[in-house]
Z-matrix of the N, CA and C atoms (Angstrom, degrees):
N
C 1 1.456
C 2 1.539 1 106.92
N 3 1.309 2 114.92 1 132.67
C 4 1.473 3 116.83 2 -178.10
C 5 1.538 4 110.56 3 -79.34
N 6 1.329 5 115.82 4 159.04
C 7 1.466 6 120.67 5 -175.67
C 8 1.536 7 113.41 6 -57.92
N 9 1.318 8 116.89 7 -37.80
C 10 1.491 9 119.40 8 -179.54
C 11 1.537 10 110.87 9 -63.62
N 12 1.322 11 116.05 10 -38.84
C 13 1.465 12 121.52 11 178.35
C 14 1.525 13 110.71 12 -65.66
N 15 1.320 14 115.75 13 -39.13
C 16 1.452 15 119.87 14 179.52
C 17 1.532 16 110.85 15 -65.37
N 18 1.316 17 116.64 16 -44.16
C 19 1.453 18 121.50 17 178.93
C 20 1.540 19 109.69 18 -62.40
N 21 1.317 20 117.38 19 -43.06
C 22 1.458 21 121.48 20 179.73
C 23 1.547 22 110.31 21 -64.59
N 24 1.329 23 117.04 22 -43.52
C 25 1.460 24 120.97 23 177.56
C 26 1.507 25 112.04 24 -62.72
N 27 1.326 26 118.70 25 -43.06
C 28 1.451 27 121.83 26 -179.74
C 29 1.540 28 110.99 27 -66.64
N 30 1.315 29 116.55 28 -36.31
C 31 1.469 30 119.85 29 176.75
C 32 1.527 31 110.85 30 -64.03
N 33 1.334 32 116.55 31 -43.98
C 34 1.461 33 121.23 32 178.61
C 35 1.537 34 109.62 33 -64.63
N 36 1.321 35 117.57 34 -39.78
C 37 1.473 36 121.92 35 179.26
C 38 1.505 37 110.05 36 -62.83
N 39 1.344 38 117.61 37 -42.71
C 40 1.474 39 121.48 38 -179.42
C 41 1.525 40 110.92 39 -66.38
N 42 1.315 41 117.70 40 -40.68
C 43 1.479 42 121.14 41 176.41
C 44 1.526 43 110.56 42 -60.95
N 45 1.351 44 115.04 43 -46.38
C 46 1.486 45 120.62 44 179.65
C 47 1.513 46 109.73 45 -59.28
N 48 1.334 47 116.10 46 -47.16
C 49 1.465 48 120.90 47 -179.72
C 50 1.526 49 112.80 48 -60.14
N 51 1.329 50 116.75 49 -39.70
C 52 1.437 51 121.49 50 177.56
C 53 1.539 52 112.41 51 -66.24
N 54 1.291 53 116.67 52 -36.79
C 55 1.474 54 121.08 53 -179.17
C 56 1.522 55 111.88 54 -79.83
N 57 1.333 56 118.54 55 -26.61
C 58 1.464 57 121.87 56 -173.09
C 59 1.527 58 110.75 57 -133.34
N 60 1.335 59 118.38 58 62.64
C 61 1.468 60 120.07 59 -175.39
C 62 1.527 61 113.63 60 -63.53
N 63 1.340 62 119.06 61 -32.38
C 64 1.471 63 120.25 62 179.27
C 65 1.529 64 111.11 63 -66.98
N 66 1.347 65 116.32 64 -36.37
C 67 1.444 66 119.57 65 179.70
C 68 1.526 67 109.51 66 -69.13
N 69 1.319 68 116.96 67 -40.68
C 70 1.454 69 120.70 68 177.57
C 71 1.522 70 109.89 69 -61.47
N 72 1.339 71 118.02 70 -42.78
C 73 1.451 72 122.17 71 178.35
C 74 1.550 73 110.15 72 -62.39
N 75 1.301 74 116.77 73 -40.81
C 76 1.453 75 121.87 74 177.38
C 77 1.525 76 110.39 75 -59.08
N 78 1.364 77 116.14 76 -49.78
C 79 1.466 78 119.67 77 179.84
C 80 1.519 79 111.96 78 -62.14
N 81 1.320 80 116.64 79 -41.39
C 82 1.465 81 119.84 80 177.53
C 83 1.509 82 111.36 81 -60.38
N 84 1.332 83 116.86 82 -40.78
C 85 1.463 84 121.21 83 177.94
C 86 1.520 85 110.87 84 -63.38
N 87 1.331 86 116.61 85 -46.58
C 88 1.459 87 120.91 86 -179.12
C 89 1.533 88 110.57 87 -62.34
N 90 1.338 89 116.27 88 -45.28
C 91 1.456 90 120.35 89 -176.42
C 92 1.528 91 113.51 90 -87.34
N 93 1.346 92 117.38 91 7.20
C 94 1.464 93 118.42 92 177.66
C 95 1.534 94 111.54 93 -68.20
N 96 1.318 95 114.26 94 -21.61
C 97 1.462 96 120.32 95 173.43
C 98 1.530 97 108.36 96 -118.15
N 99 1.284 98 115.60 97 153.40
C 100 1.469 99 119.68 98 179.04
C 101 1.526 100 109.45 99 -66.81
N 102 1.320 101 115.76 100 131.85
C 103 1.461 102 119.90 101 174.72
C 104 1.509 103 109.13 102 -71.59
N 105 1.320 104 115.63 103 144.49
C 106 1.432 105 121.54 104 -177.37
C 107 1.525 106 110.45 105 -110.92
N 108 1.314 107 115.64 106 155.55
C 109 1.457 108 119.94 107 173.10
C 110 1.524 109 107.80 108 -58.08
N 111 1.316 110 116.27 109 136.29
C 112 1.486 111 121.14 110 -179.26
C 113 1.510 112 112.69 111 98.53
N 114 1.341 113 118.76 112 -11.96
C 115 1.449 114 122.83 113 175.30
C 116 1.532 115 108.85 114 -64.79
N 117 1.321 116 117.16 115 138.01
C 118 1.460 117 121.33 116 179.26
C 119 1.529 118 108.82 117 -103.20
N 120 1.333 119 116.14 118 126.87
C 121 1.469 120 122.06 119 175.05
C 122 1.518 121 106.61 120 -110.25
N 123 1.332 122 115.11 121 127.97
C 124 1.466 123 120.29 122 -178.19
C 125 1.516 124 109.14 123 -126.10
N 126 1.307 125 116.44 124 141.91
C 127 1.463 126 121.08 125 178.52
C 128 1.524 127 108.57 126 -136.34
N 129 1.324 128 115.12 127 140.68
C 130 1.458 129 122.22 128 176.19
C 131 1.523 130 107.99 129 -123.89
N 132 1.333 131 115.25 130 132.59
C 133 1.447 132 121.56 131 176.25
C 134 1.543 133 107.42 132 -115.85
N 135 1.332 134 115.83 133 126.47
C 136 1.461 135 121.06 134 178.24
C 137 1.528 136 108.04 135 -122.64
N 138 1.308 137 115.88 136 109.24
C 139 1.467 138 120.30 137 176.67
C 140 1.522 139 108.55 138 -85.91
N 141 1.343 140 117.99 139 150.98
C 142 1.453 141 120.76 140 178.77
C 143 1.534 142 111.22 141 -53.84
N 144 1.327 143 115.37 142 127.34
C 145 1.457 144 121.55 143 176.76
C 146 1.522 145 115.57 144 76.54
N 147 1.337 146 117.62 145 6.98
C 148 1.454 147 121.27 146 179.22
C 149 1.518 148 110.91 147 -121.61
N 150 1.318 149 114.78 148 162.00
C 151 1.473 150 120.41 149 176.10
C 152 1.525 151 109.33 150 -74.87
N 153 1.321 152 115.49 151 148.53
C 154 1.476 153 119.92 152 176.34
C 155 1.513 154 112.30 153 -60.89
N 156 1.318 155 116.18 154 146.19
C 157 1.464 156 122.96 155 172.79
C 158 1.519 157 106.74 156 -120.01
N 159 1.324 158 116.30 157 127.00
C 160 1.447 159 122.10 158 -175.64
C 161 1.513 160 111.21 159 -123.53
N 162 1.316 161 115.53 160 141.53
C 163 1.452 162 121.18 161 175.35
C 164 1.529 163 107.82 162 -142.56
N 165 1.311 164 115.90 163 158.06
C 166 1.458 165 118.74 164 176.13
C 167 1.520 166 109.82 165 -146.27
N 168 1.311 167 113.92 166 166.17
C 169 1.469 168 119.32 167 175.33
C 170 1.504 169 108.76 168 -143.60
N 171 1.309 170 115.22 169 148.70
C 172 1.471 171 121.70 170 174.53
C 173 1.529 172 105.36 171 -98.82
N 174 1.319 173 116.04 172 122.85
C 175 1.455 174 122.02 173 -176.38
C 176 1.528 175 110.73 174 -64.37
N 177 1.318 176 113.77 175 128.00
C 178 1.475 177 121.28 176 177.44
C 179 1.513 178 109.33 177 -99.86
N 180 1.303 179 116.42 178 160.94
C 181 1.464 180 121.75 179 176.91
C 182 1.527 181 109.17 180 -52.89
N 183 1.329 182 116.79 181 -40.65
C 184 1.468 183 121.44 182 -177.34
C 185 1.535 184 113.27 183 -69.07
N 186 1.332 185 117.81 184 -14.26
C 187 1.483 186 122.44 185 179.35
C 188 1.529 187 112.23 186 -87.35
N 189 1.317 188 117.44 187 -17.61
C 190 1.460 189 119.80 188 -169.99
C 191 1.525 190 112.78 189 -64.68
N 192 1.315 191 118.58 190 -35.97
C 193 1.468 192 120.08 191 179.70
C 194 1.528 193 110.18 192 -64.67
N 195 1.307 194 117.91 193 -45.48
C 196 1.475 195 121.56 194 179.20
C 197 1.533 196 109.64 195 -61.91
N 198 1.294 197 117.59 196 -44.41
C 199 1.476 198 119.63 197 179.49
C 200 1.510 199 111.81 198 -62.75
N 201 1.314 200 119.12 199 -37.30
C 202 1.461 201 121.14 200 175.97
C 203 1.529 202 110.60 201 -65.34
N 204 1.345 203 117.51 202 -38.88
C 205 1.460 204 119.73 203 177.48
C 206 1.535 205 110.84 204 -64.03
N 207 1.335 206 117.02 205 -41.45
C 208 1.461 207 120.86 206 177.08
C 209 1.536 208 110.69 207 -61.22
N 210 1.331 209 114.15 208 -40.00
C 211 1.458 210 119.45 209 177.95
C 212 1.517 211 110.44 210 -59.80
N 213 1.320 212 117.98 211 -41.98
C 214 1.456 213 121.64 212 179.47
C 215 1.548 214 110.94 213 -63.40
N 216 1.329 215 117.48 214 -36.15
C 217 1.464 216 120.32 215 178.67
C 218 1.505 217 112.95 216 -64.65
N 219 1.334 218 116.18 217 -25.01
C 220 1.477 219 119.78 218 -178.83
C 221 1.496 220 112.54 219 -75.64
N 222 1.316 221 118.02 220 -15.16
C 223 1.495 222 120.78 221 -176.52
C 224 1.483 223 111.73 222 -73.62
């Protein structure tokens, strides 16, 4: 990833964190411990006037590296 992309990504992350501090606190709480294989992550999206859509995934061993990288981006 080039330096300009990193700066742009960090700026967007900071804006998001400022607008959604409770969500950032939630993520920090979840990622305060290492996620383990078998952990279930579930997300629900509810658009105005529509029914919620929910999906989940069970974390695989092969997912752990990506999740650790995402955790580092949150710092």
